N, C-alpha and C positions, 0 to 999 in steps of 0.2 A: 199310045201316049195321049194324055189328056191336054185339053187347051190350058194354057198357063194361067188365063183369066179365072177359070172355073177352079183350078188348083189352089190359086191364091184366096179364092173365095171360102173354098172348104178350109184352109188352114185358119182363115178369119173366123169361120164358124166354130172350129175348135176352141179358138181363143175367147170367143164370147161365152161359149157353154161352160169352159174352165172357169173363167173369170166369175160367171154367174152363179156356178155351183159354190164356189168359196163365199161369195156375197151372200147368198141365202143361207148358207151355214155359219156365217159370221165366224168362220175359223178355216184355216187352210193356207195353200200356197199357188198364188195365181201366176207369179211372174215367170218361173220356169216353164210351167206349161204353155203359157202364151209364145215363149221364145222357141220352144221344140215343136210347135204345131206344123211347121213346114216339113220338118224330117219325117215325123210319124205318118202325115198324111201322104206324102210321096211314097213311103214304105207300103202303106197298106192299099194304096189305090192302083199301084203300078207293079209292085215287086213280091210282096209276101205271098207264098203259096199255101193255101189251107182249105179245108172243105167245110164250106158255110153250114152244110148238113150233117157233117160228121167231125166235130171239133177235136176228138180223140184220135183221129187218123194217124197212125204211126209215122207216115212219111211225110207228114206236113213241116213247113218250115216253123222255126219257134222264135218268138221275140221275147227277150228277158229285159224288163225294166229293172234298173238298178236304184235310181233316186225315187224311191216310193212316195215321196212327198209331191211328186208330180202325177199322182193319181188322177186329178182331174183331167189331165192330158189324155191319160190312157182310156178313162171312162168316157170321154167325149168322142175319142177316135172310135171306141168300140160301138158306142150308139150310132155312129155313122154306118156302121155294117151291120145294125140290128141286134147287137147282143145286149144292149141296155135300151131302156125305154127313156124317154125325157123325164118321166116322172121318177124313175130311178135316179137320175142325175140331180133332181130337185131335193133329194133325200141324203145327200152327201153327209156323211158322218152323223148320221142319226141313228138311234136305237132300232136294230131290226132291218136296216136297210141293206142293200146288196152292193152299196158303194162305202165301204169304210174310210177311214182317213188315209189308210195305205192299202195297197191292192192285196187281196188275199187269194192265193191259188184257186181258181176255179175254171177248170179245162172248157166246161159248157159254154163259159162266157168270155173264152179266149185269154185268159189271165193264166200264164204259165208258171209265175212264182210268185210268192208272197215277198214283198220288197219293204225296206224300211231301213234296217241298218246298213249304211252306205258302204259300197264295196262287194258286199256278200252277192248281190244280183248279178252283177257281170261276172263274178267267179261262178256262179251257178251255169251261166252260159258256157263258159270253159268246159266245165265239167260235162255240160251236154253235147258240147261238140267232140269231146273225147268219146262219149258214149256212141255218138253217131258214126265216128270213124271205126271204133271198135265193131259195131254191129255191121257196118259197109263190108269189113274184111270178112266178115262170116257169111252174110247174106247176099252181098252185091250191091248193084245200084238201086235196088228197092228201097234203100236207105240213103238216099242221095239229096238228103235236104240241107238247107243252109240255116245256120243259127244266127240271129242278129241279136245284138245287145246295145243298150242305151244306157251311157254313164255321163255323170256330170264332175264339176270340180271337185266336189265333196268325196265322190268315189275314186278319184284319181289320186286324191290326199290320203284317203284311208290306207294303211299299210298293206292291206290284203291285196290292193291292185297291183303291188310289186310282184308277189308271188304268182297271181294270175296272168300278167303280162310275161313274166319269166318262162311259165310253164306253156302257155299257148304259143309263145315264139319258138321255144325250143322243140316242141312236138309239131311245128309246122301245121298248126290247125287252120288250113285254107277254106274251111267251111265255117269259120267264123268271121263276121263282119260287125265291127263294133262302131257306134256312132258317140262321139264325145261331144256333149253340149258345153262348148267353151265360151261361156257368156260373161266371164270376168268379175261376176258378182255373187257373194255369198249370202249367207243369212244375215251376218252382222256386219260385214265389211267387204271392201273390194279384195279380189283374189290376191292382186299384187302385194297386199299387206302380209300375206302368208306364204306366199311361194313365189321363187323366182326361175325354177327349172324349165328348161326347155323340154317340154312333153313329147314332142313330136321326135327329138333326137332320142330320148329315153326308150321309146317303143322300137324305134329303128334298131336301137342297139340290141333290144332284145329278140331282133329279127321280124318284125312286123312290116307290112307295107303300109306306109302312112301317106295320107291326102290331107291337105288344108283346104277348106272351101268357106265360103259364106252360106252359113247354115240356114239362111232364111231365103236362099235363092234356088227355086225349084230345079232350075236346069242344072246348077253346080251339083245338086243333091243327086238328081238322076244320074249324072255322068260319074259322080264318085261310086255309086252303088253299082254301076255296069263295070267299071274299073274293079272294083273289090271282087265281083263275081267271077270276073275273067282271071284273078289271080289264083294260081294252082300249086303255090309252094308256101305262102305265109298267111297269117292271120292278117286282117285289115282293120286299121284304125281310120276313121273318118274325122278329123277335127273340125267341126262345125262350129264356126264363130257366129252364135246366135245372140240376139238382143234380148235381154231378160225384160219381161213385160212388154213385148214388141205390140205396139198399138196403143199402149196404155196413155191415158192423159191425166192430169192433175185437175184440181177443182177449178183452177184458173184457166185451164184448157191448154197448158203448155205440156210438153213432153214429160211423160212419167217412166220413159224408158230407162233402162240401165240404172234402175235406182233399187238400193238394198230393200227399201220400204215394200216393194211388191213381191219379194220373196216369200215372207212367210205371214201375210195378213191380208185380208180383204182390201179392195181399193178403197172402198167406202164411199158413201155419199155423193156429191158431185163429181168425184173423180171417177167413180164407177158409171155414172150416167154419162159423161163425157167420153168414156171410154167406149160404151157401148155405140154411141152415135158415131164415134170416128170408125169402128170396124162395121157400120152398116146394119146394126141391131136396133130394135125396138126396146128401149130400156124398160118399158111396161111389160114386154111380153119377150123376154130374150131367149127362152128356151123352144127354139124351133130350129129345124134343119131347112136350109134354102133349097128350094126346089130343084136348082140346077146342081146342087151338091148331092142331092137324093138320086137324080138321074145318073150322075156320074158313078156313084157307088152301086147302082142298080145294073149299069153296064159292067163294072167290075165283077159283080156277082155272076153275071152271064159269062164273063171270059174265064172266071174260076171254075166253073161247071164244066167248061170245055177242058182246060187244063187237067182238072182233077179226073175227069173222064178217060182222058189219054193215060194218066198215071195208074188209074185203076185197071185199064186195059193192059199195060204193061206188067202190072203186078200179077194178073190172071195169067199171062202168058208165062211168067217166069215161076208160077206156082205150078203151073202144069208140066214144066221142064225140071222144077227143082221141089218135088212134094214133100222131102224130109225137111228142107229148109223152110218151106211154107208152113210146115207144122211147128217148126221151132219158133218162127216168128209170132204165130198165134199164142204159143205157149208163154214165150217170154213176155208179150205185152198183155197177158191175161190179169196179172196182179197176183195169181195164185202162187202158193209156195211150191218151189220145185220138188220133184220126186227124187228122194235120195235113199239109198241103200246103207242105213246106219249099221248094219252088222258087219260091213266091211272095214269099220273102225275098230283097229286092235290096239288099246293103250297098253304102255308099258307101266306095270304097277310102281307106284311110289316115286313117279316123276314130277316135276314141277308142272303146275297147270298150264304155263306158257308152252312146255313140251307137248303137253296133251292137245292144247289148241293146235299147235303145229301138225300134230298128226291127223286131226279133223280137218285142218285146211288143206292137207294133201289130198284127202278123199274128196273134198269139196271142188278142187281144182279139176279132178279126173270126172266128176259126176255132174257138175254143174256148169255146163259150157258158156252160160251168159254171166258169170259171176267176175267181177273185177276186184282185186285186192290191192290195196295200197299201203305204203309205209313211208314215214318222215324220216328216211335215211337210218332205219333201226331194224330193217328186216331180219338180221342176224341176231339180234337181241330180243326183239317183241315176238320172234319165230313166225312171223308171217313168211318167212322163207320156206316155210312148210308148204305154202301155195306156190310160191317163186320156183321151187324146184321142180315143180310139174308143168310149168309153162316158161315164159320168159317176158321180159319188159316190153311194154309199148315203146316204140321209138319214131321218129320221125320217118315218115314214108312207110312204116310196118306197124300195123296195129293187129297183127294175128297173135300177139302175146296178150296176156290177162293181167299182167302185173303193172302197176302205175307207181312208178319212182317220183314221188312229189318233192323229194329234197327236204332240207330241214324246214319245214312250212307246215305245222300242224293246222292252223286255222285254215290255209288256203287248201290243203289237202283235204280236209272235212268238208268244205264248201264245194270243192270240185265233185266230191262223191255226192253231196246233195244234189248238184246238177244232173249227176248221171241219174240218179233216182228220178228226177223230175222229167228227163228226157223219157224214160221208161224203156223196157226191154233188157235192163241189166240189173244185177244185184251188186251193188257196192259194199265193201268193207274196208276200214282203213284202220292202221294201228300206230301206236307210240307208247311211251312210258306213261304211266297213270298219272305221274305228277305234272305231266306237259297236257293233261287233259285241261289244264286251266287255260290254255292258249285256245282250246277248242269250244269252250262254253257257249259263246255267241252262236256258232254253227249248231251245237247240239239243241240249243234252244228253237233255232229255225227249224231243224229237222223235225223236232217235236210239235211245232206249231202246225207244220204243213202235213204231219202225220206220214213221214216218209221211212220207210224201214231200211235205212243205213244201219250197217253193223260197226259199232266203234269197238276196237279192240284195245284194252289198255293192260299192259304188263307192268312188272315190277311194283306190285299193289300195296307195299308198306315199306315200314322202316328198315325191312330186311334186305333193302337195296345196300344197307351196310357201309362199306367203305366210302361209297360215294358221297356220303353225309347228306346234311338235311336239306340241301337244294334239290336233291333228287329222291328224297323220302317223302312219299304222299301221306299225309295225316288227316288233314282236314278235306281231302278230295272225294273220299267216299260219301261223306255227308253231304257234300254239295251235290253229287250226282243224284244221291237217293231222294234228295228234295223233289227232283223230275218224277220219282215214282209215286210222289203224293200230289203232284200237280195234275190236274186233269186236262186233257185236250177238249176240243169243243164237241166231241162226240162221247164225253163222259169217261173215257178210258184213261189209265195211267199214262202219262204223256211219253214217257220212257219205259222200257222194260229193263231193269239193271239185275244183273246176275253175277255172283261172286262164287264160283264153285269150290267145294271142299277137297277134292281129289280128282285124279286122272278120269275115273268114270263120271263122275258128276260133271265134268268139264263136257263130255260128249253130250250128255242130256241138256247142259245149258246151250250149248251149240244148235242141238235140235231144236229148242224152244227159239233161239234167235232166228233160224233159218225159217221156221215155221210161223214167225211174227211177220205178217204182211201189213199191219195196221200202224205201228209205231217205230221208232228207233230202238236199238238194243244195245246196251252197254255192257260189255263181256270184261270182267276184271280177273287178271291172272295173276299167279305169283311167279316169282323170280327162282324161288328155291324149292327143292324137292318137298313133297308133303306126303306123309304115311297114309296109306289106305284106310278108309273106314272099315269097321268089322266085316268081316265075311258074311255073305247073305244079305247085305245091304240092298234094299229096293230103290235104286237111284231114280226110277221113274216117277217116284213121288216128289222128285224135286220141281216137277211141273207144278206143283201146288204152291211154290215159293218157300214153304217150311215143312219139315216132317221129322218123325222120330227115327232116328239112327237105329240100325239094327244093334242088338246086344243090349238095349236099353232094359232097366229092371221093371217088372210089371207094376209093382207097388213102389213108389219112389218118394224119397224125402225131399228131393230137390231137382229142379231142371236146370241143365247147363245148355247154353244157347249161344251160337255163333255163326259166322259165314267164312267161307275161304279156309286158310290154313290154319286158323284158330279152332276150327272142329276137331282136328287132330290132337291139339294141345289139350283140350278138353277131355278126350280120351285118355290122354296120359294122367291127367289128374283125377279122372274117374277111377282108374285102376287103384291109386293110392286110397280114394275115399272108400271103395268097396272092401279094401282091406281094413278099413276101419268100422265096417259094417253100415256104411252109409249107402242107402238105395239111391240110384241115379237115372234119371233120364236125359239122354242127350238129343238136342234138336239142330238140325242144320238149317239154316235160313239163307239159301242163296239169294232169295228175293222178298224182301219185306212187302213190297208193292203188291207182288203177286199173291203173297199170303193174305194179305189184307182184302184182297179181291175175292176171296173164297168165303163160304158161308161162315155165319157166326158160330154155328155147330161145330164145323171143321176147325176152326181157330181156337174154341175152347178145347176141344179134343186134344190139340197139340200143347197148347199153352193154357190149361186150365186157371182160372183166377183162384187166388188163395193159397197157392203153392209157392214155395221159396224158389227164386230164381237167381240164377247168376249168368251174366252175359259177358263175354270176352270178345273185345274187338281190337284190331291193331290200329284202328283210327280214333276219331274222338267217342267218348262214351255215348253220345247223342244217338250214334248209329244204332244202339240196341236200347235205349233207355225207354223208348215207345213201346217195346215188347216185354221188358221186364217190369215196368211199372213200378208200383209201391210194393211189389211182393218180394224186391230184393235188391241187387246191386249190380253195376257194370264196371269191369276193369277195363279200361281202355287206356290212350295215350293223350294226354292234354298238353303236350308242348311239341315243338319241333324235333325232329329225329337227331341223331348223333353219328359221328364218322367212327365205325368199328365194325369188325366182322359181325355177320347177323347173329352167329350163336351167342357171342358175347352181349349183344344188344338185348337178345331173348332174356338172358340171365339178369341183365341189368335193370330191364325194365318190367320184368315180372312176368313174362310170356313163356312160362314153363308150367309142367304138371305140378311141380311142387308148389307154386304160388297158387294155381287153381285150388289145390287142397287147402293150402292155408286160408285163402279167401272164403271158400265155401264153408270151412269149418267155423270161421269166425261169424258167418252169416246165420248157421244154424244154431250158434251159441253152444 
């Protein structure tokens, strides 16, 4: 245990650096960082277990920051342990700097998650805690780490916190310790203006162990963390009543604490100078680490060496006694795609692609022991039960199953799966109806930004949901998610792989692509209704290029018909009628436009040559295919919300039939 005078000095050091970073950048959030300094300093200097020499050590504790605007606090703390230089801190929010306005995942520097959208960060921690429990059930105490999270008033108010709290409490995630910085100040108002709930009682009702402390008192922080670590049945919430802008002074040298103005703007001018003096800094040279603070963290580094050496020794003994499990641990954390025998997947011809997906999931459950599948209370409709039938639910006290029952909480489910991927060692997938992808977009975006290979399974892909009516019929959703194929991540790759297979066999190939994709999230879009198989002899492996010529197409063609998903079989029905009229037809299946656009220009031209008439058919907005059809033709799509009726009636009424394909193509050809 460190001397409290030095601990307080270290917390003040964080406050000085955080406020100075924002001041120099002329942009940012100093107040929260100043208030939270005592907790994060106590956590890092006395409790958090990690390997300074091996940041990616799978057995490390993990710290997830939810309020990303408190980046200056995290960067300053990480500077105290040598992960950032003082020069790095001076470049907060500048072009090319390693200290962006909100933290971006960089394990080498100790940043476990990209944060910013409030609420998601601590939900990532819940997912990581689930992954740790799952892995411990399979590998033993070698995966015995603690997951820490930091949340603020805004994160508690975001609705996702309800899902995270419910799930963590229901699963009894005793390996999760969350600190709630309850400073009663928001960006534009005091917290009391927007909420009057009893947060402690709420979390207690969810089954959490709750403590209330002075969040700026090091002794109370220590005691609370120790009690939380000792809790063996429930997740822990430490409500720390912190002072926003702790130590801040105004231009007239009166207190600037607990003031909204410090939340989202530099202290400025004399207020900044007075604050620096009050905290013991040199206003002319604030970017320093005090000698006694350096000494304290050097001592902690030595302690960690001993702790980690013991853990590595235990791991070596464990590996010696459990060579198969040791091999699994290495493989699971390698980041490589799992080895799968795809020949074992036997599809039923003519089935719905959601059923074909269930067949694949059954094999994945048997062949990929570190895969976790989830559903938002729809497993028997989105057919993720293909996975569930080969395993069982994860429940409180028993994580030997591999199915995560999220309940009706699509965003929470998606963010938990992101947290699992962030933890590492597991391959998460989650399913719901495609129309409810709307609830998940913020999570998909974050998974794409962090380049995490989460598998998003979306079924009931079009208006053919039928009788359920327009609330359940996706129309614009495909266009929305396909925009993510066009959006590049920071490594220049399509930020999401989006695939919509044309039949059961193409579904297998699309799932193979998803499992082999370890660089980005994958969106798999499946049909509710049965789909006719593509012509015999079709080479489905060509789907890996995003678009390809379907078997049976005419060598010399008058027109190209293109589609994805179930509409490809509708094109086949139309082509039959066109050929009876002497029209030569090429049919192209386009499961992934983004992947197709990634191919060489020569390949793209060989599939969709310029200057040839083209007809696109999509059950979504016409824009889904307009970029591929271009000026050479037309697209038949749906430009309105759906309607309530049996899907075959809707096909007729909305023109998704072979007869209408014939009619539209004849008009196109003149």
